[in-house]
Steps between C-alpha positions, in 0.01 A plus 500: 500500500644835400454845658235594242289200599556551874394864480181422308411206726551719805262763362239236417532345846461838670183579307351157569597517869323834537182359348517179704531705820200709402299188411586351839360809670183473294459130578552567872225762499745782564399698191176663397315393188614823338864422582452147365360637176781751469763232556347273239486792257871561558577132447302485178667817379844346568403189304332650195654836426843593375634489853857421600369175650357378172806613304739335746306173476508508120872579490587228751289247317689572178835495681424168671409335169806653332728360771326161492552486124866599541540217754344253256192442715253585225454238232285570197 
């Protein structure tokens, strides 16, 4: 794993960790329905817009397949 990959994975993990923490609060009844709706809106926005999260996932996907091909792990 190179620095490029580590940096992108770290950003993805941080975004997911923030959402998981918020979802835990919602599930434990520590958030209002409005806060739950707002959190889900943020999560959907991260997933479906041109966010850094989505871009990082796409770039890492391509990089992982490129490295797997380079290592001879992909057979056509």
